[in-house]
N, C-alpha and C positions, 0 to 999 in steps of 0.2 A: 762707978757709973762710967760707961764707955761713951765716947762721942763718935759720931759718924761724920766724916768729911767726904763730900762728893769729889771724886777725882775726875770722872768722866760722866757727862750727861748723855742722854739718848743721841742727841745730835753729834756730840763729840765722838761717841762710839762709832757712829756711822761714818764720820769723817776719817777715823783711824782705819776702818775696814776698807773704805774707798782707796786710801793711800796704799795699803797693803796689797790690794788687788792689782793696782798699777805696778807695784814693785814685782809681784809674781809674774805678771805679763811681760815686763821688761826682762826679767831673768830667764823666763821659760818660753819666750816667743817662738823659738824654733822647735819646740816639742810637738809631737803629734798628739800625745795624750799625757795627762798627769793625774795622779791619784790625790784627792783631797779627803783626808781621814780625820774625822772629829773624835776626840776622846770623850767617852761617857763613863760614869755619870759626870754631871757638870754641864757647863755651857759650851764646851769644845765643839759639840756637834751643831749647836745653833750657829755659832760663828762660822764653822766650816760650810754650812748650807748657804749662808749669806755670801761668803767668799766665792763659793762655786757658782752661785747664781750670777753674781756680778761679773765674774771672770768670763762666763759663757756669753754675757751680753756685750763684752768688748773684744772678744777674741774668737778665733776659729779652733782653738785647742780643744780637743775632746776632754771632758772632765768626767772622771770616774769617781763618784761620791761613795764614801763608805764611813763606817765608824769602827772604833776599837773600844771594847769594854775592858776596863782595868780597875782593879782594887787600888785606889790611890794611896790608901794608908799602908797596905801591905801587898805589893804587886806579886810577890811570890806565893801568897796564900791561895790564889785562884788562878786558873789558866786564863790567859788573855783570850778574848773572843772577837773575831773579825770575820765577816762573811766572805772576804776575798780569799781565793786560793793563791798560792805562790805564783802560779803562771799568770795570774791577773795583774800582778804588779812587777813581774820580772823585767829588768832592764828599763824601768820607768822611773820618773821622779815622783817621790811621795812627799806630800805636804801634810805633816802631822799637826793638828790644831788643838790647842787647849786655851782655857781662859786666862789662867795665871801660872807663871813659872816661878817657883820658889827655890827649891833645891835642885831642880832638874830631874828628880827621880822619876816622875810620871813620864816625862818626855823620853828619858833614857830607856825605860822598860818598853814603851810603845815602839821606839826606834828598833830595839833589839828584836821585836817580833818580825819586822820587815827584813831583817838581816839574814833570815833563813834562806833567802833567794838572792841572786845577784840583782842589784838595783842600780839605777843610774845615780840617784842622789836622794838623800833625806833632807828635807827643809822644814824644820820646826817653826811653827807660827804660834805666837801668844798675843793675847790682847794686852796683858800687863806682865812685865818682867820685873821681879823684885830684887834682882842682883844678889841673891844669896846662894849662888850655885855651889853645890857640893859635888855634883856629877859632871863629867866632862862633856857637856852638851850645851850649845849656845843657840838660841833661836835665830833663824835666818830673817824672820819677819816679826817685828815688835810694834804694837800700837803705842804703848806708853811704858817707859822705864821709870821705876820709882825706887828710890833708896829708902828702905824702911828698916826699923829695928826688928829683931826676931819676935818681939812681943806684939807688933802690929799685925793686923789681919786685913787682907784685901777681900772684899765681898763683891762678886759680880752678880747682878740681878738682870736677867734677860727673859722676861715673860710678857704676855699680852698686856698686863697692867702697868708694868714698870720696867724701865731699862736704865741702869746706872752702874757705875763702879764706885765703891765706897772704900775708904780707909777707916778701919775701926780700931 
């Protein structure tokens, strides 16, 4: 029988996103435009939308919102899908958003997609970082860092009925 431990409540998730938004603003205040790209499937796009909305409310930076579809289990099995063309993100800062970073594989393959054009910077953002990096990518923005065992699972629930992050 598995037990569920709440790591973040709805209010705590919102507080983490608020802090991250201010960190992005502080780091990117001189930018004219940044790309906020949520990873789907999963909650990456939901988090990206919230970050973009809040960033627009506190800054004059133009926010270009998009998403990237990736097969999280086997990124090489399917072609990554993103509606942006390379000229849309060339020479800009791209913030790639996912809910949980475990090995870094999903973030790495998403970042690789944007490296087809010259870009200013790639800034990964995760709500929860598990510290099990296998790939050479480290999130620039992290809501919560949790040291877990490989047997533990982090479940992020973000829908109209419930919002929470659980350790299972």
